[in-house]
mmCIF file of the C-alpha atoms, coordinates in Angstrom:
data_MODEL
# 
_entry.id   MODEL 
# 
loop_
_atom_site.group_PDB 
_atom_site.id 
_atom_site.type_symbol 
_atom_site.label_atom_id 
_atom_site.label_alt_id 
_atom_site.label_comp_id 
_atom_site.label_asym_id 
_atom_site.label_entity_id 
_atom_site.label_seq_id 
_atom_site.pdbx_PDB_ins_code 
_atom_site.Cartn_x 
_atom_site.Cartn_y 
_atom_site.Cartn_z 
_atom_site.occupancy 
_atom_site.B_iso_or_equiv 
_atom_site.pdbx_formal_charge 
_atom_site.auth_seq_id 
_atom_site.auth_comp_id 
_atom_site.auth_asym_id 
_atom_site.auth_atom_id 
_atom_site.pdbx_PDB_model_num 
ATOM 1   C CA . MET A 1 1   ? 59.555 57.002 -61.486 1.00 0.00 ? 1   MET A CA 1 
ATOM 2   C CA . THR A 1 2   ? 56.960 57.752 -58.800 1.00 0.00 ? 2   THR A CA 1 
ATOM 3   C CA . SER A 1 3   ? 56.590 55.728 -55.617 1.00 0.00 ? 3   SER A CA 1 
ATOM 4   C CA . PRO A 1 4   ? 53.583 53.408 -55.312 1.00 0.00 ? 4   PRO A CA 1 
ATOM 5   C CA . SER A 1 5   ? 50.550 54.906 -53.622 1.00 0.00 ? 5   SER A CA 1 
ATOM 6   C CA . PRO A 1 6   ? 49.378 55.540 -51.002 1.00 0.00 ? 6   PRO A CA 1 
ATOM 7   C CA . ALA A 1 7   ? 51.882 58.188 -50.048 1.00 0.00 ? 7   ALA A CA 1 
ATOM 8   C CA . ALA A 1 8   ? 50.655 58.057 -46.448 1.00 0.00 ? 8   ALA A CA 1 
ATOM 9   C CA . VAL A 1 9   ? 48.371 56.057 -44.174 1.00 0.00 ? 9   VAL A CA 1 
ATOM 10  C CA . LEU A 1 10  ? 46.473 58.020 -41.528 1.00 0.00 ? 10  LEU A CA 1 
ATOM 11  C CA . TRP A 1 11  ? 45.443 56.131 -38.401 1.00 0.00 ? 11  TRP A CA 1 
ATOM 12  C CA . ASP A 1 12  ? 42.729 56.794 -35.886 1.00 0.00 ? 12  ASP A CA 1 
ATOM 13  C CA . MET A 1 13  ? 43.828 55.696 -32.410 1.00 0.00 ? 13  MET A CA 1 
ATOM 14  C CA . ASP A 1 14  ? 41.075 54.675 -29.968 1.00 0.00 ? 14  ASP A CA 1 
ATOM 15  C CA . GLY A 1 15  ? 39.339 51.582 -31.307 1.00 0.00 ? 15  GLY A CA 1 
ATOM 16  C CA . THR A 1 16  ? 41.443 51.453 -34.475 1.00 0.00 ? 16  THR A CA 1 
ATOM 17  C CA . LEU A 1 17  ? 45.072 51.193 -33.398 1.00 0.00 ? 17  LEU A CA 1 
ATOM 18  C CA . VAL A 1 18  ? 44.351 50.286 -29.772 1.00 0.00 ? 18  VAL A CA 1 
ATOM 19  C CA . ASP A 1 19  ? 41.253 48.834 -28.117 1.00 0.00 ? 19  ASP A CA 1 
ATOM 20  C CA . THR A 1 20  ? 40.915 51.547 -25.481 1.00 0.00 ? 20  THR A CA 1 
ATOM 21  C CA . GLU A 1 21  ? 37.183 52.197 -25.796 1.00 0.00 ? 21  GLU A CA 1 
ATOM 22  C CA . PRO A 1 22  ? 36.399 49.956 -22.766 1.00 0.00 ? 22  PRO A CA 1 
ATOM 23  C CA . TYR A 1 23  ? 38.883 52.023 -20.746 1.00 0.00 ? 23  TYR A CA 1 
ATOM 24  C CA . TRP A 1 24  ? 37.070 55.246 -21.603 1.00 0.00 ? 24  TRP A CA 1 
ATOM 25  C CA . MET A 1 25  ? 33.765 53.650 -20.629 1.00 0.00 ? 25  MET A CA 1 
ATOM 26  C CA . ALA A 1 26  ? 35.268 52.424 -17.352 1.00 0.00 ? 26  ALA A CA 1 
ATOM 27  C CA . ALA A 1 27  ? 36.313 56.004 -16.595 1.00 0.00 ? 27  ALA A CA 1 
ATOM 28  C CA . GLU A 1 28  ? 32.928 57.522 -17.477 1.00 0.00 ? 28  GLU A CA 1 
ATOM 29  C CA . VAL A 1 29  ? 30.666 55.367 -15.310 1.00 0.00 ? 29  VAL A CA 1 
ATOM 30  C CA . PRO A 1 30  ? 32.175 56.115 -11.866 1.00 0.00 ? 30  PRO A CA 1 
ATOM 31  C CA . LEU A 1 31  ? 32.507 59.807 -12.746 1.00 0.00 ? 31  LEU A CA 1 
ATOM 32  C CA . VAL A 1 32  ? 28.781 60.132 -13.468 1.00 0.00 ? 32  VAL A CA 1 
ATOM 33  C CA . GLU A 1 33  ? 27.843 57.961 -10.475 1.00 0.00 ? 33  GLU A CA 1 
ATOM 34  C CA . ARG A 1 34  ? 30.021 60.112 -8.171  1.00 0.00 ? 34  ARG A CA 1 
ATOM 35  C CA . PHE A 1 35  ? 27.486 62.897 -8.655  1.00 0.00 ? 35  PHE A CA 1 
ATOM 36  C CA . GLY A 1 36  ? 24.390 60.731 -8.348  1.00 0.00 ? 36  GLY A CA 1 
ATOM 37  C CA . GLY A 1 37  ? 23.779 60.102 -12.033 1.00 0.00 ? 37  GLY A CA 1 
ATOM 38  C CA . THR A 1 38  ? 23.558 56.949 -14.118 1.00 0.00 ? 38  THR A CA 1 
ATOM 39  C CA . TRP A 1 39  ? 25.470 56.093 -17.283 1.00 0.00 ? 39  TRP A CA 1 
ATOM 40  C CA . SER A 1 40  ? 24.306 53.229 -19.491 1.00 0.00 ? 40  SER A CA 1 
ATOM 41  C CA . HIS A 1 41  ? 26.259 51.121 -21.947 1.00 0.00 ? 41  HIS A CA 1 
ATOM 42  C CA . GLU A 1 42  ? 24.150 52.609 -24.742 1.00 0.00 ? 42  GLU A CA 1 
ATOM 43  C CA . GLN A 1 43  ? 25.108 56.137 -23.679 1.00 0.00 ? 43  GLN A CA 1 
ATOM 44  C CA . ALA A 1 44  ? 28.752 55.120 -23.610 1.00 0.00 ? 44  ALA A CA 1 
ATOM 45  C CA . LEU A 1 45  ? 28.503 53.656 -27.113 1.00 0.00 ? 45  LEU A CA 1 
ATOM 46  C CA . GLY A 1 46  ? 27.035 56.945 -28.292 1.00 0.00 ? 46  GLY A CA 1 
ATOM 47  C CA . MET A 1 47  ? 30.315 58.642 -27.356 1.00 0.00 ? 47  MET A CA 1 
ATOM 48  C CA . VAL A 1 48  ? 32.483 56.412 -29.562 1.00 0.00 ? 48  VAL A CA 1 
ATOM 49  C CA . GLY A 1 49  ? 34.253 58.613 -32.090 1.00 0.00 ? 49  GLY A CA 1 
ATOM 50  C CA . LEU A 1 50  ? 33.059 61.908 -30.591 1.00 0.00 ? 50  LEU A CA 1 
ATOM 51  C CA . ALA A 1 51  ? 35.391 64.789 -29.911 1.00 0.00 ? 51  ALA A CA 1 
ATOM 52  C CA . LEU A 1 52  ? 36.308 64.894 -26.240 1.00 0.00 ? 52  LEU A CA 1 
ATOM 53  C CA . GLU A 1 53  ? 34.709 68.322 -25.863 1.00 0.00 ? 53  GLU A CA 1 
ATOM 54  C CA . ASP A 1 54  ? 31.391 66.915 -27.080 1.00 0.00 ? 54  ASP A CA 1 
ATOM 55  C CA . SER A 1 55  ? 31.763 63.875 -24.828 1.00 0.00 ? 55  SER A CA 1 
ATOM 56  C CA . ALA A 1 56  ? 32.431 66.139 -21.846 1.00 0.00 ? 56  ALA A CA 1 
ATOM 57  C CA . ARG A 1 57  ? 29.254 68.105 -22.543 1.00 0.00 ? 57  ARG A CA 1 
ATOM 58  C CA . LEU A 1 58  ? 27.225 64.885 -22.588 1.00 0.00 ? 58  LEU A CA 1 
ATOM 59  C CA . LEU A 1 59  ? 28.706 63.989 -19.204 1.00 0.00 ? 59  LEU A CA 1 
ATOM 60  C CA . GLN A 1 60  ? 27.767 67.444 -17.941 1.00 0.00 ? 60  GLN A CA 1 
ATOM 61  C CA . ASN A 1 61  ? 24.215 66.766 -19.108 1.00 0.00 ? 61  ASN A CA 1 
ATOM 62  C CA . ALA A 1 62  ? 24.329 63.530 -17.090 1.00 0.00 ? 62  ALA A CA 1 
ATOM 63  C CA . GLY A 1 63  ? 25.080 65.516 -13.937 1.00 0.00 ? 63  GLY A CA 1 
ATOM 64  C CA . VAL A 1 64  ? 28.858 66.001 -13.787 1.00 0.00 ? 64  VAL A CA 1 
ATOM 65  C CA . PRO A 1 65  ? 29.279 69.597 -12.512 1.00 0.00 ? 65  PRO A CA 1 
ATOM 66  C CA . TRP A 1 66  ? 32.834 70.115 -13.782 1.00 0.00 ? 66  TRP A CA 1 
ATOM 67  C CA . GLY A 1 67  ? 34.018 72.214 -16.684 1.00 0.00 ? 67  GLY A CA 1 
ATOM 68  C CA . VAL A 1 68  ? 34.785 70.658 -20.057 1.00 0.00 ? 68  VAL A CA 1 
ATOM 69  C CA . ASP A 1 69  ? 38.565 70.866 -19.638 1.00 0.00 ? 69  ASP A CA 1 
ATOM 70  C CA . GLU A 1 70  ? 38.408 69.339 -16.160 1.00 0.00 ? 70  GLU A CA 1 
ATOM 71  C CA . ILE A 1 71  ? 36.333 66.399 -17.396 1.00 0.00 ? 71  ILE A CA 1 
ATOM 72  C CA . ILE A 1 72  ? 38.702 65.788 -20.308 1.00 0.00 ? 72  ILE A CA 1 
ATOM 73  C CA . ALA A 1 73  ? 41.760 65.893 -18.049 1.00 0.00 ? 73  ALA A CA 1 
ATOM 74  C CA . HIS A 1 74  ? 40.153 63.482 -15.571 1.00 0.00 ? 74  HIS A CA 1 
ATOM 75  C CA . LEU A 1 75  ? 39.115 60.959 -18.233 1.00 0.00 ? 75  LEU A CA 1 
ATOM 76  C CA . THR A 1 76  ? 42.528 61.113 -19.901 1.00 0.00 ? 76  THR A CA 1 
ATOM 77  C CA . ASP A 1 77  ? 44.288 60.536 -16.564 1.00 0.00 ? 77  ASP A CA 1 
ATOM 78  C CA . GLU A 1 78  ? 42.039 57.579 -15.803 1.00 0.00 ? 78  GLU A CA 1 
ATOM 79  C CA . VAL A 1 79  ? 42.603 55.931 -19.183 1.00 0.00 ? 79  VAL A CA 1 
ATOM 80  C CA . LEU A 1 80  ? 46.371 56.443 -18.918 1.00 0.00 ? 80  LEU A CA 1 
ATOM 81  C CA . ARG A 1 81  ? 46.297 54.945 -15.419 1.00 0.00 ? 81  ARG A CA 1 
ATOM 82  C CA . GLN A 1 82  ? 44.523 51.843 -16.738 1.00 0.00 ? 82  GLN A CA 1 
ATOM 83  C CA . LEU A 1 83  ? 46.994 51.544 -19.621 1.00 0.00 ? 83  LEU A CA 1 
ATOM 84  C CA . ALA A 1 84  ? 49.916 51.787 -17.211 1.00 0.00 ? 84  ALA A CA 1 
ATOM 85  C CA . SER A 1 85  ? 48.566 48.901 -15.152 1.00 0.00 ? 85  SER A CA 1 
ATOM 86  C CA . THR A 1 86  ? 47.364 46.609 -17.956 1.00 0.00 ? 86  THR A CA 1 
ATOM 87  C CA . GLY A 1 87  ? 49.505 47.477 -20.967 1.00 0.00 ? 87  GLY A CA 1 
ATOM 88  C CA . VAL A 1 88  ? 48.453 48.727 -24.379 1.00 0.00 ? 88  VAL A CA 1 
ATOM 89  C CA . PRO A 1 89  ? 45.815 46.515 -26.070 1.00 0.00 ? 89  PRO A CA 1 
ATOM 90  C CA . PHE A 1 90  ? 46.699 46.815 -29.747 1.00 0.00 ? 90  PHE A CA 1 
ATOM 91  C CA . ARG A 1 91  ? 43.961 45.725 -32.118 1.00 0.00 ? 91  ARG A CA 1 
ATOM 92  C CA . PRO A 1 92  ? 44.724 42.528 -34.047 1.00 0.00 ? 92  PRO A CA 1 
ATOM 93  C CA . GLY A 1 93  ? 47.154 43.164 -36.889 1.00 0.00 ? 93  GLY A CA 1 
ATOM 94  C CA . ALA A 1 94  ? 47.505 46.903 -36.234 1.00 0.00 ? 94  ALA A CA 1 
ATOM 95  C CA . ARG A 1 95  ? 51.059 46.933 -34.920 1.00 0.00 ? 95  ARG A CA 1 
ATOM 96  C CA . GLU A 1 96  ? 52.173 44.485 -37.610 1.00 0.00 ? 96  GLU A CA 1 
ATOM 97  C CA . LEU A 1 97  ? 50.623 46.563 -40.399 1.00 0.00 ? 97  LEU A CA 1 
ATOM 98  C CA . LEU A 1 98  ? 52.274 49.691 -39.033 1.00 0.00 ? 98  LEU A CA 1 
ATOM 99  C CA . ALA A 1 99  ? 55.652 47.943 -39.037 1.00 0.00 ? 99  ALA A CA 1 
ATOM 100 C CA . ASP A 1 100 ? 55.122 46.751 -42.611 1.00 0.00 ? 100 ASP A CA 1 
ATOM 101 C CA . LEU A 1 101 ? 54.218 50.262 -43.770 1.00 0.00 ? 101 LEU A CA 1 
ATOM 102 C CA . ARG A 1 102 ? 57.356 51.639 -42.169 1.00 0.00 ? 102 ARG A CA 1 
ATOM 103 C CA . SER A 1 103 ? 59.510 48.962 -43.792 1.00 0.00 ? 103 SER A CA 1 
ATOM 104 C CA . HIS A 1 104 ? 58.107 50.023 -47.188 1.00 0.00 ? 104 HIS A CA 1 
ATOM 105 C CA . GLY A 1 105 ? 58.772 53.706 -46.573 1.00 0.00 ? 105 GLY A CA 1 
ATOM 106 C CA . VAL A 1 106 ? 55.113 54.741 -46.398 1.00 0.00 ? 106 VAL A CA 1 
ATOM 107 C CA . LYS A 1 107 ? 54.498 57.839 -44.275 1.00 0.00 ? 107 LYS A CA 1 
ATOM 108 C CA . THR A 1 108 ? 52.172 57.379 -41.313 1.00 0.00 ? 108 THR A CA 1 
ATOM 109 C CA . ALA A 1 109 ? 50.270 59.751 -39.043 1.00 0.00 ? 109 ALA A CA 1 
ATOM 110 C CA . LEU A 1 110 ? 48.195 59.252 -35.920 1.00 0.00 ? 110 LEU A CA 1 
ATOM 111 C CA . VAL A 1 111 ? 45.007 61.336 -36.221 1.00 0.00 ? 111 VAL A CA 1 
ATOM 112 C CA . THR A 1 112 ? 43.080 61.153 -32.973 1.00 0.00 ? 112 THR A CA 1 
ATOM 113 C CA . MET A 1 113 ? 40.657 63.259 -30.989 1.00 0.00 ? 113 MET A CA 1 
ATOM 114 C CA . SER A 1 114 ? 42.319 62.164 -27.751 1.00 0.00 ? 114 SER A CA 1 
ATOM 115 C CA . MET A 1 115 ? 44.659 64.655 -26.124 1.00 0.00 ? 115 MET A CA 1 
ATOM 116 C CA . ARG A 1 116 ? 48.216 64.936 -27.449 1.00 0.00 ? 116 ARG A CA 1 
ATOM 117 C CA . ARG A 1 117 ? 49.745 63.734 -24.177 1.00 0.00 ? 117 ARG A CA 1 
ATOM 118 C CA . MET A 1 118 ? 47.773 60.512 -24.421 1.00 0.00 ? 118 MET A CA 1 
ATOM 119 C CA . ALA A 1 119 ? 48.512 60.028 -28.117 1.00 0.00 ? 119 ALA A CA 1 
ATOM 120 C CA . LEU A 1 120 ? 52.240 60.501 -27.500 1.00 0.00 ? 120 LEU A CA 1 
ATOM 121 C CA . SER A 1 121 ? 52.100 58.058 -24.579 1.00 0.00 ? 121 SER A CA 1 
ATOM 122 C CA . ILE A 1 122 ? 50.587 55.400 -26.845 1.00 0.00 ? 122 ILE A CA 1 
ATOM 123 C CA . ALA A 1 123 ? 53.064 56.088 -29.649 1.00 0.00 ? 123 ALA A CA 1 
ATOM 124 C CA . ASP A 1 124 ? 55.979 55.885 -27.207 1.00 0.00 ? 124 ASP A CA 1 
ATOM 125 C CA . LEU A 1 125 ? 54.920 52.399 -26.167 1.00 0.00 ? 125 LEU A CA 1 
ATOM 126 C CA . ILE A 1 126 ? 55.386 51.055 -29.705 1.00 0.00 ? 126 ILE A CA 1 
ATOM 127 C CA . ASP A 1 127 ? 58.833 49.502 -29.979 1.00 0.00 ? 127 ASP A CA 1 
ATOM 128 C CA . PHE A 1 128 ? 59.752 51.226 -33.268 1.00 0.00 ? 128 PHE A CA 1 
ATOM 129 C CA . PRO A 1 129 ? 59.273 54.753 -34.667 1.00 0.00 ? 129 PRO A CA 1 
ATOM 130 C CA . ALA A 1 130 ? 55.696 54.204 -35.812 1.00 0.00 ? 130 ALA A CA 1 
ATOM 131 C CA . PHE A 1 131 ? 54.540 57.680 -36.830 1.00 0.00 ? 131 PHE A CA 1 
ATOM 132 C CA . ASP A 1 132 ? 55.931 60.638 -38.742 1.00 0.00 ? 132 ASP A CA 1 
ATOM 133 C CA . LEU A 1 133 ? 53.260 62.879 -37.242 1.00 0.00 ? 133 LEU A CA 1 
ATOM 134 C CA . VAL A 1 134 ? 50.653 63.066 -34.494 1.00 0.00 ? 134 VAL A CA 1 
ATOM 135 C CA . VAL A 1 135 ? 47.543 65.245 -34.892 1.00 0.00 ? 135 VAL A CA 1 
ATOM 136 C CA . ALA A 1 136 ? 45.537 65.196 -31.660 1.00 0.00 ? 136 ALA A CA 1 
ATOM 137 C CA . GLY A 1 137 ? 42.308 66.676 -30.383 1.00 0.00 ? 137 GLY A CA 1 
ATOM 138 C CA . ASP A 1 138 ? 44.014 69.698 -28.878 1.00 0.00 ? 138 ASP A CA 1 
ATOM 139 C CA . ASP A 1 139 ? 45.809 70.418 -32.174 1.00 0.00 ? 139 ASP A CA 1 
ATOM 140 C CA . VAL A 1 140 ? 42.688 71.217 -34.214 1.00 0.00 ? 140 VAL A CA 1 
ATOM 141 C CA . ASP A 1 141 ? 39.905 73.807 -34.045 1.00 0.00 ? 141 ASP A CA 1 
ATOM 142 C CA . LYS A 1 142 ? 37.298 71.618 -35.737 1.00 0.00 ? 142 LYS A CA 1 
ATOM 143 C CA . PRO A 1 143 ? 37.340 67.975 -34.574 1.00 0.00 ? 143 PRO A CA 1 
ATOM 144 C CA . LYS A 1 144 ? 36.001 64.890 -36.309 1.00 0.00 ? 144 LYS A CA 1 
ATOM 145 C CA . PRO A 1 145 ? 33.515 64.551 -38.050 1.00 0.00 ? 145 PRO A CA 1 
ATOM 146 C CA . HIS A 1 146 ? 34.883 67.714 -39.693 1.00 0.00 ? 146 HIS A CA 1 
ATOM 147 C CA . PRO A 1 147 ? 37.568 66.964 -42.308 1.00 0.00 ? 147 PRO A CA 1 
ATOM 148 C CA . ASP A 1 148 ? 40.091 69.307 -40.689 1.00 0.00 ? 148 ASP A CA 1 
ATOM 149 C CA . PRO A 1 149 ? 42.125 66.744 -38.686 1.00 0.00 ? 149 PRO A CA 1 
ATOM 150 C CA . TYR A 1 150 ? 42.846 64.638 -41.772 1.00 0.00 ? 150 TYR A CA 1 
ATOM 151 C CA . LEU A 1 151 ? 43.476 67.643 -43.980 1.00 0.00 ? 151 LEU A CA 1 
ATOM 152 C CA . GLN A 1 152 ? 45.931 68.983 -41.399 1.00 0.00 ? 152 GLN A CA 1 
ATOM 153 C CA . ALA A 1 153 ? 47.753 65.647 -41.277 1.00 0.00 ? 153 ALA A CA 1 
ATOM 154 C CA . ALA A 1 154 ? 48.119 65.494 -45.060 1.00 0.00 ? 154 ALA A CA 1 
ATOM 155 C CA . ARG A 1 155 ? 49.275 69.092 -45.207 1.00 0.00 ? 155 ARG A CA 1 
ATOM 156 C CA . GLU A 1 156 ? 51.916 68.595 -42.517 1.00 0.00 ? 156 GLU A CA 1 
ATOM 157 C CA . LEU A 1 157 ? 53.110 65.367 -44.150 1.00 0.00 ? 157 LEU A CA 1 
ATOM 158 C CA . GLY A 1 158 ? 53.386 67.158 -47.490 1.00 0.00 ? 158 GLY A CA 1 
ATOM 159 C CA . VAL A 1 159 ? 51.066 64.799 -49.359 1.00 0.00 ? 159 VAL A CA 1 
ATOM 160 C CA . ASP A 1 160 ? 47.815 65.162 -51.292 1.00 0.00 ? 160 ASP A CA 1 
ATOM 161 C CA . ILE A 1 161 ? 44.916 63.966 -49.144 1.00 0.00 ? 161 ILE A CA 1 
ATOM 162 C CA . ARG A 1 162 ? 43.629 62.008 -52.156 1.00 0.00 ? 162 ARG A CA 1 
ATOM 163 C CA . ASP A 1 163 ? 46.868 60.035 -52.063 1.00 0.00 ? 163 ASP A CA 1 
ATOM 164 C CA . THR A 1 164 ? 46.234 58.749 -48.531 1.00 0.00 ? 164 THR A CA 1 
ATOM 165 C CA . VAL A 1 165 ? 44.324 55.952 -46.851 1.00 0.00 ? 165 VAL A CA 1 
ATOM 166 C CA . ALA A 1 166 ? 42.599 56.721 -43.549 1.00 0.00 ? 166 ALA A CA 1 
ATOM 167 C CA . ILE A 1 167 ? 41.717 53.882 -41.158 1.00 0.00 ? 167 ILE A CA 1 
ATOM 168 C CA . GLU A 1 168 ? 38.797 54.372 -38.761 1.00 0.00 ? 168 GLU A CA 1 
ATOM 169 C CA . ASP A 1 169 ? 36.505 52.387 -36.448 1.00 0.00 ? 169 ASP A CA 1 
ATOM 170 C CA . SER A 1 170 ? 33.683 54.877 -35.820 1.00 0.00 ? 170 SER A CA 1 
ATOM 171 C CA . PRO A 1 171 ? 31.016 56.570 -37.951 1.00 0.00 ? 171 PRO A CA 1 
ATOM 172 C CA . ASN A 1 172 ? 32.197 60.059 -36.947 1.00 0.00 ? 172 ASN A CA 1 
ATOM 173 C CA . GLY A 1 173 ? 35.776 59.179 -37.779 1.00 0.00 ? 173 GLY A CA 1 
ATOM 174 C CA . LEU A 1 174 ? 34.790 57.785 -41.154 1.00 0.00 ? 174 LEU A CA 1 
ATOM 175 C CA . ARG A 1 175 ? 32.744 60.880 -41.949 1.00 0.00 ? 175 ARG A CA 1 
ATOM 176 C CA . SER A 1 176 ? 35.806 62.985 -41.191 1.00 0.00 ? 176 SER A CA 1 
ATOM 177 C CA . ALA A 1 177 ? 38.021 60.869 -43.422 1.00 0.00 ? 177 ALA A CA 1 
ATOM 178 C CA . LEU A 1 178 ? 35.501 60.715 -46.262 1.00 0.00 ? 178 LEU A CA 1 
ATOM 179 C CA . SER A 1 179 ? 34.827 64.445 -46.277 1.00 0.00 ? 179 SER A CA 1 
ATOM 180 C CA . SER A 1 180 ? 38.567 65.131 -46.372 1.00 0.00 ? 180 SER A CA 1 
ATOM 181 C CA . GLY A 1 181 ? 38.964 63.207 -49.620 1.00 0.00 ? 181 GLY A CA 1 
ATOM 182 C CA . ALA A 1 182 ? 41.053 60.337 -48.231 1.00 0.00 ? 182 ALA A CA 1 
ATOM 183 C CA . VAL A 1 183 ? 40.410 56.768 -49.322 1.00 0.00 ? 183 VAL A CA 1 
ATOM 184 C CA . SER A 1 184 ? 38.599 55.617 -46.211 1.00 0.00 ? 184 SER A CA 1 
ATOM 185 C CA . LEU A 1 185 ? 38.829 52.161 -44.645 1.00 0.00 ? 185 LEU A CA 1 
ATOM 186 C CA . GLY A 1 186 ? 36.499 51.113 -41.848 1.00 0.00 ? 186 GLY A CA 1 
ATOM 187 C CA . VAL A 1 187 ? 37.494 48.425 -39.346 1.00 0.00 ? 187 VAL A CA 1 
ATOM 188 C CA . PRO A 1 188 ? 34.510 48.259 -36.972 1.00 0.00 ? 188 PRO A CA 1 
ATOM 189 C CA . LEU A 1 189 ? 34.852 47.389 -33.312 1.00 0.00 ? 189 LEU A CA 1 
ATOM 190 C CA . MET A 1 190 ? 32.027 48.476 -31.010 1.00 0.00 ? 190 MET A CA 1 
ATOM 191 C CA . VAL A 1 191 ? 29.609 50.151 -33.425 1.00 0.00 ? 191 VAL A CA 1 
ATOM 192 C CA . SER A 1 192 ? 28.444 49.307 -36.934 1.00 0.00 ? 192 SER A CA 1 
ATOM 193 C CA . LEU A 1 193 ? 29.908 51.167 -39.898 1.00 0.00 ? 193 LEU A CA 1 
ATOM 194 C CA . ASP A 1 194 ? 27.317 49.931 -42.376 1.00 0.00 ? 194 ASP A CA 1 
ATOM 195 C CA . GLY A 1 195 ? 25.854 52.699 -44.496 1.00 0.00 ? 195 GLY A CA 1 
ATOM 196 C CA . VAL A 1 196 ? 28.432 55.329 -43.547 1.00 0.00 ? 196 VAL A CA 1 
ATOM 197 C CA . GLY A 1 197 ? 30.028 55.179 -46.995 1.00 0.00 ? 197 GLY A CA 1 
ATOM 198 C CA . ALA A 1 198 ? 33.485 53.723 -46.348 1.00 0.00 ? 198 ALA A CA 1 
ATOM 199 C CA . HIS A 1 199 ? 35.383 52.790 -49.489 1.00 0.00 ? 199 HIS A CA 1 
ATOM 200 C CA . ALA A 1 200 ? 36.007 49.418 -47.845 1.00 0.00 ? 200 ALA A CA 1 
ATOM 201 C CA . LEU A 1 201 ? 35.104 47.617 -44.623 1.00 0.00 ? 201 LEU A CA 1 
ATOM 202 C CA . TRP A 1 202 ? 37.506 45.027 -43.253 1.00 0.00 ? 202 TRP A CA 1 
ATOM 203 C CA . PRO A 1 203 ? 36.566 42.911 -40.235 1.00 0.00 ? 203 PRO A CA 1 
ATOM 204 C CA . SER A 1 204 ? 40.149 43.073 -38.969 1.00 0.00 ? 204 SER A CA 1 
ATOM 205 C CA . LEU A 1 205 ? 43.643 44.268 -39.854 1.00 0.00 ? 205 LEU A CA 1 
ATOM 206 C CA . GLU A 1 206 ? 45.065 40.872 -38.956 1.00 0.00 ? 206 GLU A CA 1 
ATOM 207 C CA . GLY A 1 207 ? 47.133 39.481 -41.838 1.00 0.00 ? 207 GLY A CA 1 
ATOM 208 C CA . ARG A 1 208 ? 46.855 42.728 -43.831 1.00 0.00 ? 208 ARG A CA 1 
ATOM 209 C CA . THR A 1 209 ? 49.931 44.282 -45.421 1.00 0.00 ? 209 THR A CA 1 
ATOM 210 C CA . THR A 1 210 ? 51.083 47.347 -47.303 1.00 0.00 ? 210 THR A CA 1 
ATOM 211 C CA . ALA A 1 211 ? 50.151 45.540 -50.514 1.00 0.00 ? 211 ALA A CA 1 
ATOM 212 C CA . ASP A 1 212 ? 46.514 45.341 -49.398 1.00 0.00 ? 212 ASP A CA 1 
ATOM 213 C CA . LEU A 1 213 ? 46.364 49.082 -48.725 1.00 0.00 ? 213 LEU A CA 1 
ATOM 214 C CA . ARG A 1 214 ? 48.012 49.808 -52.055 1.00 0.00 ? 214 ARG A CA 1 
ATOM 215 C CA . ALA A 1 215 ? 45.423 47.652 -53.810 1.00 0.00 ? 215 ALA A CA 1 
ATOM 216 C CA . LEU A 1 216 ? 42.603 49.429 -51.965 1.00 0.00 ? 216 LEU A CA 1 
ATOM 217 C CA . HIS A 1 217 ? 43.947 52.859 -52.869 1.00 0.00 ? 217 HIS A CA 1 
ATOM 218 C CA . ALA A 1 218 ? 44.563 51.893 -56.490 1.00 0.00 ? 218 ALA A CA 1 
ATOM 219 C CA . ALA A 1 219 ? 41.069 50.432 -56.885 1.00 0.00 ? 219 ALA A CA 1 
ATOM 220 C CA . HIS A 1 220 ? 39.414 53.566 -55.532 1.00 0.00 ? 220 HIS A CA 1 
ATOM 221 C CA . THR A 1 221 ? 41.647 55.880 -57.559 1.00 0.00 ? 221 THR A CA 1 
ATOM 222 C CA . THR A 1 222 ? 40.724 53.985 -60.721 1.00 0.00 ? 222 THR A CA 1 
ATOM 223 C CA . ALA A 1 223 ? 37.028 54.160 -59.849 1.00 0.00 ? 223 ALA A CA 1 
ATOM 224 C CA . ARG A 1 224 ? 37.279 57.892 -59.124 1.00 0.00 ? 224 ARG A CA 1 
ATOM 225 C CA . THR A 1 225 ? 39.008 58.506 -62.483 1.00 0.00 ? 225 THR A CA 1 
ATOM 226 C CA . ASP A 1 226 ? 36.344 56.498 -64.309 1.00 0.00 ? 226 ASP A CA 1 
ATOM 227 C CA . GLU A 1 227 ? 33.567 58.489 -62.617 1.00 0.00 ? 227 GLU A CA 1 
ATOM 228 C CA . THR A 1 228 ? 35.234 61.785 -63.532 1.00 0.00 ? 228 THR A CA 1 
ATOM 229 C CA . GLN A 1 229 ? 35.607 60.785 -67.181 1.00 0.00 ? 229 GLN A CA 1 
ATOM 230 C CA . ALA A 1 230 ? 32.003 59.570 -67.341 1.00 0.00 ? 230 ALA A CA 1 
ATOM 231 C CA . THR A 1 231 ? 30.692 62.979 -66.256 1.00 0.00 ? 231 THR A CA 1 
ATOM 232 C CA . ARG A 1 232 ? 32.611 64.942 -68.898 1.00 0.00 ? 232 ARG A CA 1 
# 
């Protein structure tokens, strides 16, 4: 007898598991202004879901004269400093859903374009072993929106990517999840996910359980099988 699907749930971090996007924005503005530039809220929103290398290049274009690695290290330090002083702002229902998945034996992975040291810091602040695996921005050659981060997570977990659900809050993250073949769930926060192609959009994870993710995965798997049979 096989276990109920999904075999694994793959989580984005910033904006999906934790509401850290305002912390990144708070780190970007003074950095640009230090060198005489300006950084608008609209520019900051345009960085949501981008790989840190791409974000660093945009900050260089705004006048920051540092190298990409130096910018990434500075932003990561600043966000970690804010988290240390204010605590980790989990998104509604995220921690509870993680705990429910673990209690049902579903594998979980954190798939983030933040640096590994930050991802591990967040994971360590959860008061139970929340993840079987962490795939971070410095673990992959091709970041989101490429499918590679999700494919790597499935491979290392030993599961078929089609037997996973990926949870994302940004268009780039969703594109990564969709192109990998995962059943892709969007939970928007700061930017709209309309028209990106998510298999489902939920306004929040609050009150959601393993049963809801199983139903989502089963519904999409059935639809995918029907489409395959119709084309034969």
